[in-house]
N, C-alpha and C positions, 0 to 999 in steps of 0.2 A: 969197510971197519963198522962195526954196529958199536955205538958207544953211546952210553947212558950217563948223565950230568945229575944231581942229586943224589936222594940218599932213599933206602927202603924203609917203611916204617915196621918195626917187628911187632909183635905180638902185646908184647908188656906196653908197648908205646900206645897202641889201640885202644888197650884199657886206661891206660893213664888218661887218654884225650876224652874217652867217654866218662871217666869220673870226675873232672875237669868242666865237663859241661853240666853235669849234675851240678854241679857247685856253684857255677854261674846262673844257671835258674833257681835255684834255693834264694843265693844272694839277689836275685832280680826280685823273686816273690817276697822275700824279707822288707827289702827298700820300698814297693809297692805298699804294704801292708802300712809299713810305717809313715809312709805320706798319708793314707788314708785315715790312720791315727790321728795326726796332728791336725788334719779336716776336719773332724767330730765334732759337734756344735751341738750334741744332746744336752739339755736342762732337767737333769729329774726333777725337779720341783716344778717345773712347765711343762713335762711331759710332752718337749717340744725338740724338735733337732734330727739332727744324721747322725746314724751309728754306723760304722763300716763292718757288715759281716761274711762270711765266707758258708755260702752253704752249697752243698752239693746233694744234686739229685741221682738214686741210684736205685736199679730196678729190682726187685726183690728175686728176681729169676737169676740174676747175675751170684746168687748167694745162697742157694738152693742146690 
């Protein structure tokens, strides 16, 4: 007798898991940005200190 314990995930369940992971990743990114913003030390009068920035390098060829 072949017995399977547990459940089978549906297509709808797979979709839900995928979107949940995206939300977790976005939440993690926002948390990191907030943490970095809190540690900003830039003084505009002295023009010294640190400011967190987000830079992405993209190849022009990817957009042609």
